ROFIMI-410882 format. One record per residue: residue number from 1; residue in one letter; z, x, y of N, C-alpha, C in turn. Coordinates in Angstrom, 2 decimals. Example, Ala and Ser with C-alpha at 12.3 -4.5 7.8 and 13.67 -1.06 7.14 Angstrom:
2
+-----+--------+---------+---------+---------+---------+---------+---------+---------+---------+---------+
! num ! residu !      nz !      nx !      ny !     caz !     cax !     cay !      cz !      cx !      cy !
+-----+--------+---------+---------+---------+---------+---------+---------+---------+---------+---------+
!   1 !      a !    7.80 !   13.19 !   -5.69 !    7.80 !   12.30 !   -4.50 !    7.80 !   13.20 !   -3.30 !
!   2 !      s !    7.08 !   12.85 !   -2.25 !    7.14 !   13.67 !   -1.06 !    7.87 !   12.90 !    0.03 !
+-----+--------+---------+---------+---------+---------+---------+---------+---------+---------+---------+
This chain:
93
+-----+--------+---------+---------+---------+---------+---------+---------+---------+---------+---------+
! num ! residu !      nz !      nx !      ny !     caz !     cax !     cay !      cz !      cx !      cy !
+-----+--------+---------+---------+---------+---------+---------+---------+---------+---------+---------+
!   1 !      m !  -16.88 !   12.76 !  118.72 !  -18.06 !   11.94 !  118.94 !  -18.56 !   11.46 !  117.58 !
!   2 !      a !  -18.97 !   10.24 !  117.51 !  -19.47 !    9.66 !  116.27 !  -20.84 !   10.24 !  115.93 !
!   3 !      t !  -21.08 !   10.45 !  114.67 !  -22.35 !   10.99 !  114.23 !  -23.45 !    9.94 !  114.42 !
!   4 !      g !  -24.58 !   10.38 !  114.93 !  -25.72 !    9.49 !  115.07 !  -25.76 !    8.73 !  116.38 !
!   5 !      m !  -24.74 !    8.86 !  117.22 !  -24.75 !    8.16 !  118.49 !  -25.60 !    8.91 !  119.49 !
!   6 !      a !  -26.46 !    8.21 !  120.19 !  -27.24 !    8.83 !  121.26 !  -26.31 !    9.08 !  122.43 !
!   7 !      t !  -26.41 !   10.23 !  123.05 !  -25.57 !   10.55 !  124.20 !  -26.44 !   11.08 !  125.32 !
!   8 !      s !  -25.91 !   11.02 !  126.51 !  -26.56 !   11.58 !  127.69 !  -25.52 !   12.32 !  128.49 !
!   9 !      k !  -25.94 !   13.38 !  129.11 !  -25.05 !   14.15 !  129.96 !  -25.23 !   13.65 !  131.39 !
!  10 !      v !  -24.11 !   13.39 !  132.06 !  -24.16 !   12.92 !  133.44 !  -23.18 !   13.75 !  134.28 !
!  11 !      t !  -23.36 !   13.69 !  135.56 !  -22.44 !   14.32 !  136.49 !  -21.59 !   13.23 !  137.12 !
!  12 !      v !  -20.29 !   13.44 !  137.10 !  -19.36 !   12.47 !  137.68 !  -18.54 !   13.18 !  138.75 !
!  13 !      t !  -18.40 !   12.57 !  139.89 !  -17.61 !   13.15 !  140.96 !  -16.21 !   12.55 !  140.92 !
!  14 !      l !  -15.20 !   13.43 !  140.83 !  -13.81 !   13.00 !  140.82 !  -13.08 !   13.63 !  141.99 !
!  15 !      e !  -12.00 !   13.00 !  142.39 !  -11.15 !   13.62 !  143.41 !  -10.48 !   14.83 !  142.78 !
!  16 !      d !  -10.18 !   15.84 !  143.59 !   -9.56 !   17.06 !  143.07 !   -8.29 !   16.76 !  142.28 !
!  17 !      q !   -7.46 !   15.87 !  142.79 !   -6.21 !   15.54 !  142.12 !   -6.44 !   14.90 !  140.76 !
!  18 !      q !   -7.48 !   14.08 !  140.66 !   -7.81 !   13.46 !  139.38 !   -8.19 !   14.52 !  138.35 !
!  19 !      l !   -9.03 !   15.45 !  138.76 !   -9.47 !   16.50 !  137.84 !   -8.29 !   17.39 !  137.45 !
!  20 !      l !   -7.43 !   17.72 !  138.40 !   -6.24 !   18.52 !  138.08 !   -5.35 !   17.80 !  137.07 !
!  21 !      a !   -5.19 !   16.50 !  137.25 !   -4.35 !   15.72 !  136.34 !   -4.96 !   15.69 !  134.94 !
!  22 !      i !   -6.28 !   15.52 !  134.85 !   -6.95 !   15.50 !  133.55 !   -6.83 !   16.87 !  132.88 !
!  23 !      r !   -7.07 !   17.93 !  133.64 !   -6.96 !   19.28 !  133.08 !   -5.54 !   19.57 !  132.61 !
!  24 !      s !   -4.57 !   19.04 !  133.32 !   -3.17 !   19.20 !  132.91 !   -2.92 !   18.51 !  131.57 !
!  25 !      l !   -3.49 !   17.32 !  131.40 !   -3.37 !   16.61 !  130.13 !   -4.03 !   17.38 !  128.99 !
!  26 !      v !   -5.18 !   17.97 !  129.27 !   -5.87 !   18.77 !  128.26 !   -5.02 !   19.99 !  127.91 !
!  27 !      a !   -4.49 !   20.67 !  128.92 !   -3.69 !   21.88 !  128.69 !   -2.43 !   21.58 !  127.87 !
!  28 !      s !   -1.87 !   20.38 !  128.06 !   -0.65 !   20.02 !  127.33 !   -0.95 !   19.41 !  125.96 !
!  29 !      g !   -2.24 !   19.28 !  125.63 !   -2.62 !   18.74 !  124.33 !   -2.63 !   17.22 !  124.26 !
!  30 !      k !   -2.45 !   16.56 !  125.39 !   -2.44 !   15.08 !  125.41 !   -3.85 !   14.50 !  125.50 !
!  31 !      a !   -4.83 !   15.35 !  125.78 !   -6.24 !   14.96 !  125.78 !   -7.02 !   16.12 !  125.16 !
!  32 !      d !   -8.07 !   15.81 !  124.43 !   -8.85 !   16.85 !  123.75 !   -9.67 !   17.69 !  124.72 !
!  33 !      s !  -10.26 !   17.03 !  125.70 !  -11.12 !   17.72 !  126.67 !  -11.30 !   16.82 !  127.88 !
!  34 !      v !  -11.81 !   17.42 !  128.95 !  -12.10 !   16.62 !  130.15 !  -13.14 !   15.56 !  129.80 !
!  35 !      s !  -14.20 !   15.95 !  129.11 !  -15.24 !   15.00 !  128.73 !  -14.69 !   13.89 !  127.84 !
!  36 !      g !  -13.86 !   14.28 !  126.88 !  -13.26 !   13.28 !  125.98 !  -12.38 !   12.31 !  126.73 !
!  37 !      f !  -11.62 !   12.82 !  127.69 !  -10.76 !   11.95 !  128.49 !  -11.59 !   10.96 !  129.30 !
!  38 !      v !  -12.63 !   11.46 !  129.95 !  -13.49 !   10.59 !  130.78 !  -14.19 !    9.55 !  129.90 !
!  39 !      k !  -14.68 !    9.97 !  128.74 !  -15.34 !    9.02 !  127.82 !  -14.37 !    7.93 !  127.41 !
!  40 !      h !  -13.13 !    8.32 !  127.09 !  -12.12 !    7.32 !  126.70 !  -11.84 !    6.37 !  127.86 !
!  41 !      a !  -11.72 !    6.92 !  129.08 !  -11.47 !    6.08 !  130.25 !  -12.59 !    5.08 !  130.47 !
!  42 !      v !  -13.82 !    5.51 !  130.26 !  -14.97 !    4.60 !  130.40 !  -14.93 !    3.53 !  129.31 !
!  43 !      d !  -14.61 !    3.92 !  128.08 !  -14.49 !    2.94 !  126.99 !  -13.45 !    1.87 !  127.32 !
!  44 !      v !  -12.29 !    2.31 !  127.82 !  -11.22 !    1.37 !  128.17 !  -11.67 !    0.45 !  129.30 !
!  45 !      s !  -12.33 !    1.01 !  130.30 !  -12.79 !    0.22 !  131.43 !  -13.83 !   -0.82 !  131.01 !
!  46 !      l !  -14.76 !   -0.42 !  130.16 !  -15.77 !   -1.36 !  129.68 !  -15.15 !   -2.48 !  128.86 !
!  47 !      a !  -14.16 !   -2.13 !  128.02 !  -13.47 !   -3.15 !  127.24 !  -12.73 !   -4.12 !  128.16 !
!  48 !      d !  -12.14 !   -3.60 !  129.24 !  -11.46 !   -4.47 !  130.21 !  -12.43 !   -5.45 !  130.84 !
!  49 !      v !  -13.59 !   -4.96 !  131.24 !  -14.58 !   -5.82 !  131.88 !  -15.01 !   -6.93 !  130.92 !
!  50 !      v !  -15.28 !   -6.56 !  129.68 !  -15.69 !   -7.55 !  128.68 !  -14.56 !   -8.54 !  128.43 !
!  51 !      g !  -13.34 !   -8.02 !  128.30 !  -12.18 !   -8.88 !  128.04 !  -11.92 !   -9.86 !  129.17 !
!  52 !      w !  -11.95 !   -9.35 !  130.42 !  -11.73 !  -10.23 !  131.56 !  -12.86 !  -11.25 !  131.69 !
!  53 !      g !  -14.07 !  -10.83 !  131.40 !  -15.20 !  -11.77 !  131.46 !  -15.03 !  -12.90 !  130.45 !
!  54 !      a !  -14.60 !  -12.55 !  129.24 !  -14.36 !  -13.57 !  128.21 !  -13.22 !  -14.49 !  128.61 !
!  55 !      l !  -12.16 !  -13.90 !  129.16 !  -11.01 !  -14.70 !  129.60 !  -11.41 !  -15.66 !  130.72 !
!  56 !      l !  -12.18 !  -15.16 !  131.67 !  -12.64 !  -16.01 !  132.77 !  -13.54 !  -17.12 !  132.24 !
!  57 !      g !  -14.45 !  -16.78 !  131.33 !  -15.34 !  -17.78 !  130.75 !  -14.57 !  -18.88 !  130.04 !
!  58 !      a !  -13.55 !  -18.50 !  129.27 !  -12.72 !  -19.49 !  128.57 !  -11.96 !  -20.36 !  129.56 !
!  59 !      a !  -11.41 !  -19.74 !  130.60 !  -10.67 !  -20.50 !  131.61 !  -11.57 !  -21.49 !  132.32 !
!  60 !      l !  -12.78 !  -21.05 !  132.66 !  -13.72 !  -21.95 !  133.33 !  -14.11 !  -23.12 !  132.42 !
!  61 !      t !  -14.29 !  -22.83 !  131.14 !  -14.64 !  -23.88 !  130.19 !  -13.51 !  -24.92 !  130.11 !
!  62 !      q !  -12.28 !  -24.45 !  130.10 !  -11.12 !  -25.34 !  129.99 !  -10.88 !  -26.15 !  131.25 !
!  63 !      t !  -11.33 !  -25.64 !  132.39 !  -11.01 !  -26.31 !  133.66 !  -12.20 !  -26.98 !  134.32 !
!  64 !      g !  -13.30 !  -27.12 !  133.62 !  -14.41 !  -27.88 !  134.18 !  -15.57 !  -27.07 !  134.70 !
!  65 !      g !  -15.62 !  -25.79 !  134.41 !  -16.77 !  -24.99 !  134.79 !  -16.57 !  -24.22 !  136.08 !
!  66 !      p !  -17.62 !  -23.54 !  136.53 !  -17.54 !  -22.73 !  137.74 !  -17.16 !  -23.56 !  138.96 !
!  67 !      l !  -16.66 !  -22.87 !  139.98 !  -16.28 !  -23.54 !  141.21 !  -17.49 !  -24.17 !  141.89 !
!  68 !      t !  -17.26 !  -25.31 !  142.49 !  -18.30 !  -25.91 !  143.32 !  -18.33 !  -25.17 !  144.65 !
!  69 !      r !  -19.34 !  -25.42 !  145.45 !  -19.44 !  -24.79 !  146.76 !  -18.21 !  -25.11 !  147.61 !
!  70 !      n !  -17.75 !  -26.36 !  147.59 !  -16.58 !  -26.75 !  148.37 !  -15.30 !  -26.09 !  147.86 !
!  71 !      e !  -15.17 !  -25.98 !  146.53 !  -13.99 !  -25.33 !  145.95 !  -13.97 !  -23.84 !  146.32 !
!  72 !      r !  -15.13 !  -23.20 !  146.28 !  -15.21 !  -21.78 !  146.63 !  -14.86 !  -21.58 !  148.10 !
!  73 !      k !  -15.34 !  -22.47 !  148.97 !  -15.05 !  -22.39 !  150.40 !  -13.55 !  -22.54 !  150.63 !
!  74 !      w !  -12.92 !  -23.48 !  149.93 !  -11.48 !  -23.70 !  150.04 !  -10.72 !  -22.46 !  149.57 !
!  75 !      a !  -11.11 !  -21.90 !  148.42 !  -10.44 !  -20.72 !  147.87 !  -10.62 !  -19.52 !  148.79 !
!  76 !      d !  -11.80 !  -19.33 !  149.33 !  -12.03 !  -18.22 !  150.26 !  -11.13 !  -18.32 !  151.47 !
!  77 !      a !  -10.97 !  -19.53 !  151.99 !  -10.09 !  -19.72 !  153.15 !   -8.66 !  -19.35 !  152.81 !
!  78 !      i !   -8.18 !  -19.74 !  151.64 !   -6.82 !  -19.41 !  151.21 !   -6.66 !  -17.91 !  151.03 !
!  79 !      l !   -7.62 !  -17.27 !  150.36 !   -7.53 !  -15.84 !  150.08 !   -7.64 !  -14.99 !  151.34 !
!  80 !      q !   -8.25 !  -15.53 !  152.37 !   -8.39 !  -14.79 !  153.62 !   -7.23 !  -15.08 !  154.57 !
!  81 !      g !   -6.21 !  -15.77 !  154.07 !   -5.01 !  -16.00 !  154.85 !   -5.08 !  -17.20 !  155.79 !
!  82 !      g !   -6.16 !  -17.93 !  155.71 !   -6.28 !  -19.10 !  156.56 !   -5.77 !  -20.34 !  155.87 !
!  83 !      k !   -5.86 !  -21.41 !  156.55 !   -5.50 !  -22.69 !  155.96 !   -6.78 !  -23.43 !  155.62 !
!  84 !      p !   -6.79 !  -24.07 !  154.47 !   -8.00 !  -24.83 !  154.12 !   -8.19 !  -25.99 !  155.08 !
!  85 !      e !   -9.44 !  -26.29 !  155.31 !   -9.73 !  -27.43 !  156.17 !   -9.30 !  -28.71 !  155.46 !
!  86 !      k !   -8.67 !  -29.59 !  156.22 !   -8.28 !  -30.87 !  155.63 !   -9.48 !  -31.79 !  155.65 !
!  87 !      r !   -9.54 !  -32.58 !  154.60 !  -10.63 !  -33.55 !  154.56 !  -10.35 !  -34.65 !  155.58 !
!  88 !      r !  -11.36 !  -35.02 !  156.27 !  -11.23 !  -36.10 !  157.25 !  -11.70 !  -37.39 !  156.64 !
!  89 !      r !  -10.92 !  -38.37 !  156.80 !  -11.30 !  -39.68 !  156.26 !  -12.22 !  -40.37 !  157.23 !
!  90 !      k !  -13.17 !  -41.04 !  156.66 !  -14.09 !  -41.80 !  157.49 !  -13.34 !  -43.00 !  158.06 !
!  91 !      a !  -13.60 !  -43.27 !  159.29 !  -12.95 !  -44.41 !  159.94 !  -13.45 !  -45.70 !  159.32 !
!  92 !      a !  -12.52 !  -46.62 !  159.14 !  -12.88 !  -47.91 !  158.57 !  -13.79 !  -48.65 !  159.54 !
!  93 !      a !  -14.79 !  -49.27 !  159.01 !  -15.75 !  -49.97 !  159.87 !  -15.26 !  -51.32 !  160.25 !
+-----+--------+---------+---------+---------+---------+---------+---------+---------+---------+---------+
């Protein structure tokens, strides 16, 4: 732990198999402690969230910004296994 960092103790619920796996890593010397392993996992997860957020922001900037309501509706239909609604052309007057 870095000197001078404020810390808080929390309770985290893990599945039995997860805890056994972490304890096995600690016993084999591949992790310093259960707490150290969990702290590292949280650090990695937070970095992923920040990284993906930056990547998404850059992609949106390059492609014209966030999805419009119609684009989101189209994407939701595709992701839910449906077919997007076809645009209907207005009849010529």
